C-alpha positions as CSV (number, residue, x, y, z in Angstrom):
1,K,0.0,0.0,0.0
2,S,2.9,2.3,0.5
3,R,3.4,2.2,-3.1
4,H,0.0,3.7,-3.7
5,R,0.6,6.5,-1.2
6,M,4.1,7.3,-2.8
7,R,2.4,7.7,-6.1
8,M,-0.1,10.0,-4.6
9,V,2.8,12.1,-2.9
10,Y,4.4,12.3,-6.4
11,L,1.2,13.3,-8.2
12,Y,0.8,16.1,-5.7
13,F,4.4,17.2,-6.1
14,R,3.8,17.3,-10.0
15,A,0.6,19.1,-9.7
16,E,1.7,21.7,-7.1
17,R,4.7,22.6,-9.5
18,R,2.2,23.2,-12.4
19,N,-0.7,24.8,-10.3
20,L,-3.1,21.9,-11.1
21,L,-5.6,19.7,-9.3
22,V,-5.3,16.1,-8.6
23,A,-8.1,14.0,-9.7
24,G,-8.9,10.8,-7.9
25,A,-10.0,7.6,-9.6
26,A,-11.9,5.8,-6.7
27,N,-15.3,4.7,-7.8
28,R,-18.5,4.0,-5.9
29,T,-17.9,0.2,-6.1
30,E,-14.5,0.8,-4.3
31,K,-16.0,3.2,-1.9
32,L,-18.9,0.9,-0.9
33,T,-16.6,-2.1,-0.5
34,G,-13.5,-0.4,1.0
35,I,-11.4,-1.9,-1.7
36,Y,-9.2,1.0,-2.2
37,T,-6.0,2.5,-0.4
38,R,-7.2,5.1,2.0
39,F,-5.1,8.2,1.5
40,G,-3.8,6.5,-1.7
41,V,-3.7,7.8,-5.2
42,D,-7.3,6.8,-5.8
43,D,-8.6,8.2,-2.6
44,C,-6.6,11.3,-1.9
45,A,-7.5,14.1,-4.5
46,D,-8.7,17.5,-4.9
47,I,-11.6,16.3,-7.1
48,M,-13.1,12.8,-7.3
49,P,-15.1,12.9,-10.7
50,I,-16.2,9.4,-10.8
51,A,-16.6,8.6,-7.1
52,G,-20.6,8.4,-7.6
53,L,-20.3,5.8,-10.4
54,F,-20.1,2.1,-10.2
55,R,-17.2,0.5,-11.9
56,T,-19.4,-0.8,-14.7
57,E,-20.7,2.6,-15.3
58,V,-17.2,4.0,-15.4
59,L,-16.3,1.3,-18.1
60,R,-19.5,2.4,-20.2
61,L,-18.5,6.1,-19.8
62,A,-14.9,5.2,-20.9
63,E,-16.3,3.4,-23.9
64,E,-18.6,6.3,-24.9
65,L,-15.6,8.6,-24.5
66,D,-13.6,6.3,-26.8
67,V,-10.8,5.6,-24.3
68,P,-8.6,3.1,-25.8
69,T,-9.4,-0.4,-25.3
70,K,-6.2,-1.3,-23.8
71,I,-7.1,0.8,-21.0
72,R,-10.8,-0.2,-20.7
73,S,-10.0,-3.9,-20.7
74,K,-7.6,-3.7,-17.9
75,T,-8.5,-6.1,-15.1
76,P,-9.1,-4.7,-11.6
77,A,-5.9,-6.0,-10.3
78,P,-4.8,-4.5,-7.0
79,G,-1.0,-4.4,-8.0
80,I,0.0,-5.5,-4.3
81,I,-1.1,-9.1,-4.2
82,P,1.0,-11.3,-6.5
83,G,-1.0,-13.3,-8.9
84,V,-4.4,-11.6,-8.3
85,R,-5.9,-10.4,-11.5
86,D,-9.3,-9.4,-10.2
87,K,-9.7,-8.0,-6.8
88,Y,-13.3,-8.4,-6.7
89,V,-13.3,-12.1,-7.4
90,Y,-10.4,-12.6,-4.9
91,L,-11.8,-10.6,-2.0
92,L,-15.5,-11.0,-2.6
93,G,-16.0,-14.0,-4.7
94,L,-18.0,-12.1,-7.3
95,P,-16.9,-10.6,-10.9
96,G,-17.0,-6.9,-10.9
97,A,-20.3,-6.7,-13.0
98,T,-22.1,-9.0,-10.8
99,L,-20.9,-7.2,-7.7
100,D,-22.1,-3.8,-9.1
101,L,-25.7,-5.3,-9.7
102,V,-25.6,-6.5,-6.1
103,L,-24.5,-3.2,-4.7
104,E,-27.0,-1.3,-6.8
105,D,-29.8,-3.3,-5.3
106,L,-28.6,-3.1,-1.6
107,V,-28.0,0.7,-1.9
108,A,-31.8,0.9,-3.2
109,G,-32.7,-0.9,-0.1
110,I,-33.7,-4.1,-1.6
111,D,-33.6,-6.9,1.1
112,P,-30.4,-9.1,0.7
113,D,-32.4,-12.3,0.4
114,D,-34.2,-10.8,-2.6
115,V,-30.9,-9.4,-4.1
116,A,-29.6,-13.1,-4.2
117,G,-32.6,-14.3,-6.1
118,R,-32.7,-11.3,-8.5
119,R,-29.0,-11.6,-9.3
120,N,-28.6,-15.3,-9.2
121,V,-26.0,-15.1,-6.5
122,E,-25.5,-17.3,-3.3
123,P,-27.2,-15.6,-0.3
124,S,-23.8,-16.1,1.6
125,S,-22.1,-13.9,-1.1
126,V,-24.7,-11.1,-0.7
127,E,-24.4,-11.4,3.1
128,R,-20.5,-11.2,2.6
129,V,-21.1,-8.0,0.6
130,V,-23.3,-6.5,3.1
131,S,-20.7,-7.3,5.9
132,I,-18.0,-5.8,3.8
133,M,-20.1,-2.6,3.1
134,Q,-20.7,-2.3,6.9
135,E,-16.9,-2.6,7.6
136,A,-16.1,0.0,4.9
137,R,-18.6,2.5,6.3
138,E,-17.0,1.9,9.7
139,M,-13.5,2.4,8.4
140,Q,-14.5,5.8,6.7
141,R,-15.7,7.0,10.0
142,V,-12.4,6.6,11.8
143,P,-11.5,10.0,13.1
144,L,-8.5,11.7,11.8
145,E,-7.8,13.5,15.1
146,P,-8.4,12.3,18.7
147,D,-11.3,13.5,20.7
148,L,-9.6,15.7,23.4
149,S,-12.8,16.7,25.3
């Protein structure tokens, strides 16, 4: 994870020298599941233009904007776990497209048992996603400074 933070420091160094803003690349899928490096290159930024989009929406937007296929077809490999080609399958047991459908339903307030049936996913997988979402929310609430009162 330190590599991701070092990249962020370097990006800020370059941006500062050119009087530019740093754009983060964390998406809604990553934020909801906590699968990103906190204060790393994706999370620490001046602007977060795709933070509200699920990964599949980012890919559709990239296709619409004619982003090169080589970039669009990159697997979501974390780069810090040797041999892992898809962090969503590795960590959650679901391919990214399926995970996004599950997340969309859960965010919409659909009961997890109904989500499993709607998306043809094992109930235990949906329960795992619910648990991961809760853990991600808790991690985002960790205070940056101590309560001195």
